[in-house]
C-alpha positions, 0 to 999 in steps of 0.5 A, a space after each residue: 641023043 636024049 639027055 642023060 639023067 641028072 645022076 650022071 652030072 656029079 662033080 667033075 673038074 677042079 671046081 666041080 661042075 655039079 648038076 645038069 644045069 651047070 653042065 648045060 650053062 658051061 657047055 652053052 658058053 664053051 662050045 660054039 657052033 650049031 648044035 654044040 650047046 648040049 655037048 657036055 650034056 651028052 658027054 659029061 665025062 669030058 670035064 674030067 678027061 680033057 684037061 682043057 675042058 676041065 680047066 676052062 670049066 674051073 675058070 668059068 665057075 670062078 667068074 660066075 655069080 652064084 645063087 644070091 651071092 657074088 662070084 668067087 672072083 668078086 670076093 677074092 679081088 675085093 669087088 664084093 663088099 658085104 652088106 649088113 645081112 651078109 656080115 650078120 650071117 658071117 660072110 666077109 670078103 675073104 677066102 672062106 666066103 669063096 667056099 660058100 660061093 662055090 658050093 651054096 650048101 656049105 655053111 648053111 647057104 647064102 643069105 639073100 642080101 637086103 
């Protein structure tokens, strides 16, 4: 089956997998076996329709380092220690920063650490 267009990969699940790259990365790690890594590229609605897949996608996304920043897990557990660039940009080790880690378009994006 041909991979559907990216417009089918809107936010689904508790933390919202967004875009074909996130669907593909989660699918590759979640589904095991020969020729299963593109399962969610072929059936993206499973994230919303199957509770197990949806919750698993949230845990996966929570644990993933995001863009130039830390994972939401690292922030909430205290493993993330903001450096000078982070604090200048207003990023502290707290709940608000998890929003930025989940969606890098919020609050002007993540600043590259020095």
